[in-house]
C-alpha positions in Angstrom: 8.1 -12.8 3.2 5.6 -10.9 4.1 3.0 -9.7 1.5 1.2 -6.5 1.5 -2.3 -5.2 -0.7 -2.1 -1.9 -2.5 -5.4 -0.8 -2.5 -6.8 2.0 -5.5 -9.4 3.7 -6.0 -10.7 6.2 -8.3 -12.7 8.9 -6.6 -15.4 10.8 -7.6 -13.7 13.1 -9.0 -12.0 11.0 -11.6 -8.3 11.0 -9.7 -6.5 8.0 -9.1 -6.3 7.5 -4.6 -4.4 5.2 -2.7 -5.7 3.9 1.1 -3.0 4.3 3.4 -3.5 3.1 6.7 -1.7 3.7 10.2 0.4 1.1 12.4 -0.9 -0.3 15.8 1.8 1.0 18.1 4.2 3.6 16.0 0.9 5.6 13.8 3.2 5.4 10.9 1.0 5.5 7.2 1.5 2.1 5.1 -0.3 -0.5 3.5 -2.2 -3.7 5.0 0.6 -6.4 4.9 1.1 -9.8 7.3 2.5 -13.0 6.7 2.4 -15.9 4.8 -1.4 -17.8 5.7 -1.6 -21.4 5.4 -3.8 -22.5 2.7 -3.4 -19.2 0.6 -1.7 -18.1 -2.2 0.6 -14.7 -1.9 -2.7 -12.8 -3.6 -5.2 -13.8 -1.3 -3.3 -13.6 1.5 -2.6 -9.8 0.5 -6.4 -9.4 0.3 -7.1 -10.6 3.5 -5.3 -8.6 5.2 -6.3 -5.5 3.0 -10.0 -6.9 4.9 -8.3 -7.3 8.0 -6.6 -4.4 8.5 -8.6 -1.6 6.3 -12.0 -2.8 6.0 -11.5 -3.4 1.9 -12.7 -5.9 -0.4 -12.5 -6.0 -4.1 -10.4 -7.6 -7.0 -6.6 -8.6 -6.5 -3.6 -9.6 -9.0 -2.4 -12.8 -9.0 0.7 -11.1 -10.1 3.2 -9.3 -7.8 3.5 -5.5 -9.0 6.4 -5.2 -7.1 8.6 -5.0 -4.0 10.1 -3.1 -1.2 12.8 -4.5 1.9 12.2 -2.7 5.2 13.4 -3.1 8.6 11.0 -4.9 11.4 11.3 -4.0 15.5 10.4 -7.0 17.0 10.0 -6.4 21.1 12.9 -8.3 22.4 15.0 -9.0 19.6 16.8 -7.8 16.9 15.5 -6.1 14.2 14.7 -8.1 11.3 15.1 -7.7 7.7 11.2 -8.2 5.0 10.9 -8.8 1.7 7.5 -7.3 1.7 5.8 -8.7 -2.6 3.4 -5.5 -3.1 0.3 -7.1 -4.8 -2.5 -4.8 -6.2 -5.8 -4.8 -5.0 -9.0 -2.5 -6.6 -11.7 -1.5 -4.0 -14.9 -2.1 -4.7 -15.6 -2.6 -1.1 -15.3 -0.7 2.1 -16.6 -1.3 5.2 -17.3 0.6 7.9 -16.6 -1.6 10.7 -13.5 -4.0 10.1 -11.6 -6.4 12.5 -9.3 -4.4 13.4 -10.8 -0.9 13.1 -10.8 0.4 15.9 -6.6 0.1 16.4 -5.7 1.5 12.9 -6.4 4.7 11.5 -7.0 4.7 7.1 -7.1 7.5 4.4 -7.6 7.8 0.7 -5.1 9.8 -1.0 -3.6 10.9 -4.3 -0.4 9.2 -5.0 1.7 13.1 -4.0 -0.1 12.7 -0.6 0.7 8.9 -0.2 4.4 9.4 -1.2 4.9 12.1 1.1 3.1 10.4 4.1 4.6 6.6 3.7 7.8 6.5 5.6 9.2 3.5 3.9 11.5 4.6 0.7 10.6 1.7 -1.1 7.3 1.7 -0.4 7.0 5.2 -1.6 9.0 4.8 -4.6 6.4 1.4 -5.6 4.0 4.0 -5.0 5.1 6.9 -7.5 5.5 4.0 -9.9 1.9 2.0 -9.7 0.4 5.8 -10.0 2.7 6.5 -13.5 1.5 3.6 -14.5 -2.1 4.0 -14.4 -1.7 8.1 -15.2 -3.4 9.0 -18.4 -1.7 8.3 -21.9 0.8 11.2 -22.1 1.0 11.4 -18.4 3.3 8.0 -18.0 6.3 6.4 -17.3 9.7 8.0 -15.6 8.8 11.3 -15.8 5.4 11.1 -13.8 6.7 9.4 -11.6 10.0 12.0 -10.7 6.8 15.1 -10.2 4.8 12.4 -7.8 8.0 11.9 -6.1 9.3 15.2 -6.1 5.8 17.1 -5.2 5.6 14.8 -2.4 9.0 16.0 -1.3 10.2 12.9 -1.4 13.6 11.5 -3.0 13.7 10.1 -6.6 
C-alpha cells in the first residue's frame, strides 16, 4: 500500500495544471507517493510525500480520489504489485528548495501532456478522470476524459 498526492493548480491562463516529478532512479514521470507514515492519516502522509518529493504544500482532501496499481521493482528482490491511493492536493505554495530537490525534476503541465508523459496506464486514467471532472461545465464527463487521453496518445 502506498499513498500519493495528485498536485494541481489553476495556472495564470486559467487552465488546469498537474505537477509531475521524476523518479530518482529511472527518471520516469510520476506523482509524489510513498509508504504509510506512522501516526499520520493517509491524506496527511500523501501531503508529506508531496512536500518531500516536490516541495509543494496545499490543501489535501481527506477522501482518496481514486487508486491505481503499479509494479514496484526492488533491488535484489522480486517485483511487488502496490496499490496506490491517490489524494487530490490543491497546491498553495511551491518551495525553491525542498528535501529531494536535488534528486528529482518537477514540471507543471496541462492534463493532456501529463497523460502523455506518465508511463503508468492506471495513473493516466486517474489524471484524465480528474481533468474531466475539473473541466468547465459542459466539458465534463466521459467524452472529455476520452479526448484528453486520445490527445495524449494514450489508450482510453
